[in-house]
N, C-alpha and C positions, 0 to 999 in steps of 0.2 A: 495502302497506308504504311509509311516507313516509320518505325519507332527507333529513335536514336540510341546510341550507347556511349556513355561517358566512362572511360577507364577509371578504375578505383572508386567509382561512385556506386554505392550500395542502395538500390531501390527496394530490395526485398526486406531488409531488416526493419526499417521503420514501420512498414505495413504489417510485418509479422508481430512486432511488439504491440502495435495498435490493435490488431486482431485479438491477441491474447488478452489485453486489457479489456477490450470490448466484451469478450466472453466472461471474464471474471466479474466485471461490473454488472452485467445483465444477470448473471447467476445470483449475485447478492440481491439485486432488485427483485428477481423472481422469488427468492426466499422470503424477502420482506412482504411481497404481495400475497404470497400463499400462507403467511403466518408461521413460517418455520422458526423455532427458537434460534436466536442469534449464535450462541456458542457452538452447538453441534453443527449447524449449517455452515458456519464459517470454517470450521475445522474440516468438514467434508469438501467444501469448495477448494481449500488449499490442497488436500490430498488428491482430489480428482484433477486439478490443474497440473500438478506435478506429473501425475500419471499420463495425462494427455501429451505433455511436452516430451516425455521420454518415449511414449508409445509411437509418436510420429517418426522417431528415428529408428527404434528397434525393429519395426516391421520391414524396413528397407534393407536389413542385414540378416544373414543366416543366424540361426540360434547359436552356432558355435562362435560367432564373433561378438555376442552380446557382452560377455565379460570384458573383453578388450575395449569395447566401445564405452562402457560405463566406468571402468575402474582403472584404466591406464591412460597415459597421455598420448597415445598413438593418434596421429592425425587421420581422420576419416573423411569421407565425402560428406557433403551437406544435404544429401537426399532426405526428403521427408514425405510422409503420406498421412493425411488426416484419417485414413482408414484405420491405421494402428492407434492413433491418438484417441479417436472416438471410442474404439473398442476398449482401450485401457481405462478411459474415464468411466465408461459404463460399468465395467467389471469392478472398479474401485468403489463406485457408489453402491453396487449390489453387495460387496463384501463388507462395507463399513456402516451402511445406513442403519441396520438393526443395532449394531454395537453402540452407535451414537444416539439411539433412541428415536430415529426418524422413520417415517412410513414410506411406502412405495411411491408416493407422490413425488419423491425427489427425482425419479426417472423422467417424469414429464417436465420438470423444471429445467432439465438439461437440454431439451429439444430446441427451443427458439433461440437461446443465446448462441448456440453453436452455429446455427444458420446465419445469424447476423455477423458473427466473427468470420465465417468463411467468405461472406460477401466482401468484407474489408480486405481479407487476405488475397482474394482473387485480383484486386487492383494491383497489388505488389507483383503478382505473377505475370500480369499483362505487361507491366513496365520492365520486368526482369527478363522475360522471355522463357522462363521455365514452363513445364507442363504444355509445351507447344504441340501443334497439330502436324499432320502430314502435309507435304507440299500440295498445293492446289492451284488451279487456274481460275477458280471462281472469283467473283468480284469481292467476296467477303475476306479474302486472304490478307494476312498481315505480313509485312516485310520487316526484318530486323537487321540492324547494322552489324558490321563485322565485329567479332569478339563476343557476340551473344550466344547463348546455348543453341538456338536453331542454326545459326551460321556454322558453329563448330561441328554440330552433328552432320550437317550436309557436306562440309568439307571432308570429314572422316569417311562419309559414305561415298565419296567420289562424285557427288552431284555438283560441287562447286570447286573452282580453283582456290588456292589459299590466298590469292590476290583479290578475290571478289570483295567489292565494297559493301555488299549486303547479301542477305539470304534470299532464297527463293520464297515466294509467298506461301504461307502456311495457314492451315485452317485455324480460326480463332477459338481454340478449345478453352482457353482461359475465360473468355467472355461468355461462352456457353455455360461453363461452371458457375460463373457469377450469376447469370440469369437463372440457372437451376436453383441455386441456394436462395435467391431472392423470391422466386415463385413458391418454393417449399415454405419459406418463412411466412409468405402471405397466406398460404393455406393454413398454417398453424395459427396465425393471428385470427383468421376468419372462423376457425373451429374451436378456439380456446375456451369458449363459454359453453360448449356442448357438455352435457352431463354423461361423459363416457367413463368407463372404468379406468382406474389409475393405470398408467403405463401405456394407454392407447396412443397418446400424442407422440411418445417416443417411437412406438412401432410404426406409426404413420410417417414420421420424419425419416426413420431409417429406411423404410421401404421405398419411399420416393427418391431419396438421395442415391440409394444403391442402383435403382433402375435408371435414374438419370445419368449416373456415372457409367453404367453399362452402355447406354446409347451413345454417350460421348466418346467411348472407346473406339467407335468406328472411324472417327476422324483423328484420333490421337496417334502421334508418332511413337512407335515402340521405344525409341531412344530416350524419350522424355518420361517414360513410365518406370518409376523406381521399384514397383511391386509387381511381380509376375508379368513382366513385359514381353515374354516370348510370344511369337506369332504362330497361330495354328490355322489350318484351313478347316472350317466347319460349314457344312451345308453349301459348299461351293464358294464361301466368302472368307475374308480375312478377319480373324478374331484374335484379340489379345488373350493370353492365358487368364488374366485377371477377370475378363468378361465371363469366362466359364464359371467363375465363383460368384460374381455379382448377380447374375441373372437368377439362379435358384435362391440365393439368400434374400434378394429383394422381393421376389414373389412370396417367399416364406413369411417375411416380415409383414407384407401387406395382407397376406392370408390370415395371419394371427390377428392383425388389427381388425379386419372385417368380421372375423369370428367373435371377437370380444365385444365389438360395438353392436352387433346384430342379435346376439343371443339375449334372451330375457334376463333381466338383472337377477332374478331369483336362482337362475341356473349357474351363475358365475361363482367361482370360489371366492370367498371374501379375502381381500388384500388389505391389511391394516394401513390406514392412511394417516392417522393422527400420530403426533409425536408423543413419546412417553418419557418421563424424567429418568435419567440415569446418573450414576455417580460422576462427579466432576473429574475423578481420576481417569476416567476413560478418555476424555478429551485430551488430557495431558499425556496419556500413553500414546495416542495417535500422533500428537504433536512431537513427542520424543522420538517416535519412529521416523517421522519426516526429517527431523533434525539429524538423526543418525545417518539416514540415507543420503541426504545432501552433503553430509560431512565426508562420507567415504567415496562419493563420486569424484571422478578425475576432473582436472581443471578444464578439460576439453569437452566434458559431457554436457555442460550447459554453456550456451553462448551468453555474452553480457546482457542482452535484452531478456533472455530467459531467467538469468540470475536476478535481474531487477524485479521481475514479476514474482519469482519464488520468494525472495527475501521480503518483498513488500507484503505478500500474503502472510508469511510467517510472522512478520513484525506486527501485522494487524491482529493476528490470533493472540500473540503475546500481550498486546495492548489490552485486548478484551479480557484476558485472564487476569492481568494486573489490575484492570478496572474492577473486576469482581472482588479481588483481594482488597482494594481500596474501599469498595462499597461496604464490605463486611466490617472493616475497621471503623468506617465512618458511622455505621449504624450503632456500634457499641459506644462511640463517642457521644452520640445524641442522648443516649440513655444513662450515661454515667458522668460523674463529675471529676473523674481522675484526670491526671495530666495526659494530654492527647498522645504524645509520642510513646509513653510507656504503655498506655492502654492499647495503642495500635500494635505494638510489638507483641503484647500478650495475645492478641487476636489472630496472629499469624501462625498457622500450623505448617508442618513440612510440606504437605501437598500444595498449599497456597504459595509457599516460597519457591516452588519448583519453576513456575513460569519465568521468574526473574533470573534464576540461575541458567535456565535454558536460553535466555536472550543472549547472554555472553557466549554460550556455546555456539549458537547459530551464527553470530557475526564472525567468530574466530575460525570456525571449522567449515562453513559452507564453501564448497569448491568454487572458487573464482579468484583469480589473482587480484589483489588490491591495486588501487591506482598508485602510480609512482608518486612519491612524496615530493620530489624536487624538480618535476618537469613543468615547464611553463606552457607546453603545447598540448598536453593531454587534457581532454575534457573528462569531467568526473561527475558522478552522482553520489551525494552523501545522504544516507538514511540515518535517522536518529530516533531514539526512543528515550523519553525522559519523564521526570516528575518533579514536583515541588511541594514542600510542606512549609507552613509558616504560622506565626501567631503574633497578634498585637492586641493591645487594649486601648480604649478611648475613655477619657474622663471629660464629660461635657456638662456644663452648667448653664442653664438658662437664667438670666438675671430676672429678679422680681421687679414688679412695678409698684409704685407708691400710691396709685389711685388718684382720682380727681378730688380737688378741695371740696369739702362738704359731704362727700359720699362715704368717707371713712373706709374705702375699699382697697384695691390693689391685690396683687398676687405674690406669693412668696417665691423665692428662688427655687429652681428645680434642678436636681443633679442626677445624672444617669451614668452608670458604668456599662461600657460595651466590651464584650470579650469575643474576639475574632479568632477562629481557627479555620484554616483553609488547606486544601490539598488538591492537586491537579495532576493529570497524566496525559500523555499524548505523544505525538511524533512530528517530525520535521523532514522535509525533503528539499535538498538544495542542489541545483545544477550549476556546476562551475564551468564558466565559459573560457576562462584563462587561468593560468597558474597563479599561485599566491603572490608572486613578486611582480606580476605583470601590471601595466598601467591600464586605467580605464575601468569600465564595468566588468566585474569579475564573476559575480554570483547572483543568481535569481533563486529565491527560496519561498517556501510556504510551510507554515506551521499550523497544526490543528491541535488544540488542547481543550480538555474538559475536566471538570471536577466538582467539588462541593465546598461551600463555605458555611460554617456554623457560627451563629452569632448568639451570644447570651446577653441578657439584659438584667441589670440589677440597680434599682433605685438606691441612692446613697444620701446620707445626711451631708450637709454642706460643711460640717466642722470636723471631719475625720480624714485621715490619709486614705488614699485609694487602696482598697483591700485587694490583695492578690488572690484570695480564695475565690474560685470561679463559681458562678451560679450552677444550680443543678439541672436547669432546663435550657435548651437551645432551640432556635429556629434555624432551619436548613434552607439553603438557596443553591441552585445550580450555577456553576460557572462554565463558560465556554468561550472560545476565542478562535478566530481565523486570522492568521498573521502573515500576509504577503510582505516581502521585503526584497531589497536589492543591496548588494555590497560592491565596493570598488575602492580604488586608490589613485592618487595623483602623486607622481614621483618628481621630486625636486633634485637638486644636485647631490646633497648628502642626506636629505630628510624625505619623508613621505607623509602624505596626509591621507588617512583612510576614513571611509564613511560607511554607514549603514543607514538606510532610510526605509521605513515601512509603516504599517498601520495595523492596529488591533481593532477588530470588529467583533462584538459579542457582549455577553454579560460578564464583565471583567471583575467587578468587586462591588461590595455594598458598604457604604459608610454612613456615619451618624448624621443627623440634621441638627440645626440650631434649636429645634424644639425640645431637645433632651428628653425624648420619649422613645417608644418602641418603633417609630417610623425610621426607615432607612432610605438613603438615596442610592440608586443604582447607576453605575458608570457603564455606558454602552460603547465607548470608543476611546482610544488613546493613541498617541504617536509612539513610534518605535524609531529612535534615533541614536546614533553613535558616531563619535569623531575621535580619531587618535592622530597624534603628530609626533614624529621622532624617527629614530632608526629602529625598525621593528626587531631586528636581531639583538640589539644592545639595550636600548632604553626608549620608552615612549610614554607620553602622557595621554590619558583617555578620559573622556566625559561622555556619559550616555544617560538615556532615560527610557524606561519601559522596554528594555531589550529582551526579546524572547519571553521567557516565563516571568520576568520581573514586572510585567504589566498586570499579572493576574493575582488576585487576593489582596495585594497591597502594592500599589504602583511605587517603584523605587528608582531613584536617580543615583548615579555613582560618579565619583571623582577619584582617579587612581593613577598609579605609576606601574608600568609593567615591562617585561622583557620577554623576548622570544627565545631566550636561553641559547643564543648563538645561531638560531635557525629562523628561516622565513617561510615555514611550511604550515603555519596555522597554530602551532603549539605556543603556549605562553604561560606566564605566571603574573598575576595582576593583584594588587592590594591597594586599599585606600579607604575612603569614607563613603558610606551609603546613606542616602536621605530618603525617608518615606514621606509620602505626601499627606498622610492622614492627620498628622499633628506636628506643629512646629516644635523643633528641638529634639526630634527623635532621630538622632544621628547614630549610625552603627558603623563599626569597623567591618570590613569584608575582605575575603581572600577568594580568588577564583583562579582556575588553571585549566589548561587543555593538555592532557598527558597522552602521548602516542605510544602504543604498545608495539615496539620493534617494527617489523615490516608486515604486520598483519592487516593494515588498513583500519584497524580499530583504534579509537581514542576514547578516553573518559574525560568528561568535563564537569568537575564538581564546583559548587559555589556555596559559600556559607557567609552569613552576615548576622551580627547580633550586637545589642547594646549591653549584653550580660545582665539583662534585667527581664523586662516583660515583653521583649520584642526580638524575634529572630526570623530568618528565612534560610532554608537550605534547599538546594536542588541538585540534581544529578542527571547528566545526559550521557548516553552511550551512542557514539557515532561510528559509522562504517563507510569508508570511501571505496568506490570501485570505479575502474576506468571504463570508458565507453569508446 
């Protein structure tokens, strides 16, 4: 079978990214399935994932080169080995699990996700040609086109002329590795309900994978082995140096597994399995350590896909910590009648402010060159973290009825005041297909937002002005939103027409009903639409409805004029009139901007709208663009 080779086409990176994401998502699912607390488990997943990524590279280089590999921009080879990554991830879990209040069961949670991720990664290895086997004449051999790793290795070994169109057939060691990981994953699935002591699943997985890798080494070409690839003659046969390590370590792991699962439970040393509460400052210290580490890494230490995974995980950890901050402030809001914004600020202590400060540090300092601001050819990924706070009141009167003649009945008019406060947090990921000045579809994005709305009810006499004093009790409702959207533009001779089209799905807001009582109407969906026309660099007019966060809490439409401040790279200044849908005549002035911070790839997007009375909206988004 001949596998083709396309120059400059990277088969490895997409599968590497997919494998890393598979591992992370399955780890989060395992934590949910096992009932681990979200905050410590998410922090531990972020730490172990970074350790896995770095460990796969460090093990392929001598200890003396580690400093250069991590902290200088020296170009190094792309060799990786999951042996180092797995070891680094396990050591990180062992080192941090007690500090974060988690039991030994976290080790077992690591086993199955890693097998699934390796299955995905092996597909990329097959297509790329790395990890290839020795030349073979058997029918199972794979032939790779010129320019692939097997072809280069055979040319350098003198087995092929440099003019050869393809390599000699090689043993399909990548498929053997894929089959091994799939079988081990199946064994773990079949035994996951056994009542074994904690740690047994990881010992079983480790032993099977090491012995399987040992057997695979008899067909592996030494030129494709980045770790201990020297050849030795042992018992009259050819052994890789790595096999001399894998065999005893694999047998040791399986021996420990058999000992633990066969001994009577009473004879086993107890290993604490349950989580115990720890101070929140510990999560923040681990997070701060991860941020410092990623900040001091060189720009070549992490590839763009690895940076996406690391930033995404740290962004998720920060969002959870900010959500905890928000929940604390919201709880105080429900129990007190003070002004929300002031009460929220009083509830924030320095440890709770730390996640928001670390967010800016993460995006500015994490080692990865930002996407070029003025290139129409570079594809980019923009990660965003944001939040919104708002308030509005409703004054609803239900008309009375006069009753039927002869009955002397009827009902009086009924008036109710509704007091809404809402706050949401979340994130957004946008993949840019073309540069900001290019024609056609430019961006595909997805936002996920969640928060809380508090509604107070106050019956009112019909003959008094609406009181601004808010009631002392509130009802609370969750808000959540999934917001897919696309953006693009159509270029004319001197003008351009830009658009954004999307949809909001979720519990977006709660509004009053005509009954003027404590019942509310929930809105479960809304459009996301924006159109602008003009010269983006100089002056443009814009109309939009429910864009991004403006669909949550109180759906808002806007009419405004803006300018790109002489640039066409996404920055802007926009001002005009904002109209909320909850009540006619509630017109607000608004100002919005996108401010880019030098060449960091970081931008800040503030928005504020108010009628300078009972109604306002403020939100802030922090965006980071990186090139792919």
